[in-house]
Structures are given as structure tokens and as C-alpha cells.
C-alpha positions, -999 to +999 in steps of 0.1 A: +019-249-781-003-219-769-035-240-772-020-268-752-008-245-725-044-227-725-062-261-723-039-274-695-040-243-674-079-241-678-083-277-667-063-269-633-087-239-629-117-260-635-108-283-608-118-260-579-152-253-595-159-291-601-150-299-566-174-272-551-201-287-575-195-322-563-195-311-526-227-290-531-245-321-548-233-343-519-249-319-495-281-318-516-285-355-515-279-356-477-307-329-471-330-347-496-322-381-479-334-369-444-367-387-431-383-354-432-364-329-455-365-291-448-378-280-483-364-245-477-330-259-471-333-283-501-343-255-524-314-231-513-291-260-520-306-265-553-300-227-560-265-232-549-259-262-572-274-243-602-253-212-594-221-233-595-233-249-626-238-216-641-203-206-631-188-236-649-208-229-680-196-194-681-161-206-676-162-231-704-176-204-728-149-182-718-123-206-725-137-215-759-138-178-769-101-175-758-093-206-779-111-193-808-086-164-809-056-188-814-067-214-838-066-212-875-102-215-892-097-252-900-084-260-865-113-240-851-137-262-871-122-294-859-122-284-823-159-271-825-169-305-840-153-321-810-169-298-785-203-303-804-199-340-800-194-338-763-220-312-754-248-321-777-271-349-768-279-376-795-313-370-811-326-401-797-313-395-761-344-378-746-346-383-709-385-383-708-391-410-734-417-438-721-389-465-723-365-445-701-390-439-677-398-476-674-362-484-670-359-457-642-390-470-624-374-504-622-344-490-602-364-491-571-375-526-573 
């Protein structure tokens, strides 16, 4: 019960951070989309997006640490198995592999 409550409450708390991130990313796209983007403004927005992403990462790790204190060892292992599956990329999913670059280059056609 405590686990469920912690997860539900933390999801509500995360909403504000995700909304801020979405807004900042939208603003970044707008800045980059201008006919002549102002590089200083673009890079400042990139810093803002990165800072919000850092806040989210810290928040998620803090939640994992709190959850860690209330789960039994076998529950913790199952939970971490799920977390690893969601957070870790598949071994073959490398963004810069040649076939992926080819697919991305075809997007503009």
C-alpha cells in the first residue's frame, strides 16, 4: 500500500517537471526553426532543457531510493528488473549505426 501511494504521489509531482520540459523543448524547436537562428539563444535554451532533464533524473533516482527502503529484497529485485528494462537501451539499438543514419537521412526526402 505504501509503495502504491508513493508511486501515485510521485507521478503527480513529476507532471510539472515533464510539462516544463515539453514547453522548453517546444521553445527550442521554435528558436531553431527561425530562418536565421540566434545561436546564443538556442544554446541557452539547450542549457535550460538539459537542466530540466537533470532535475527529472535526480527526482527519479530519489524516488528509487525511497522505494528501495520500503520493498522486501525479492520485491526490490523484481522492481529493479522492470526499471532496467525501461531505462537501459537494447544492445543493438545504437543511434549512430549506419543503417539508422540512412533511415534518418531519408526523412527529409
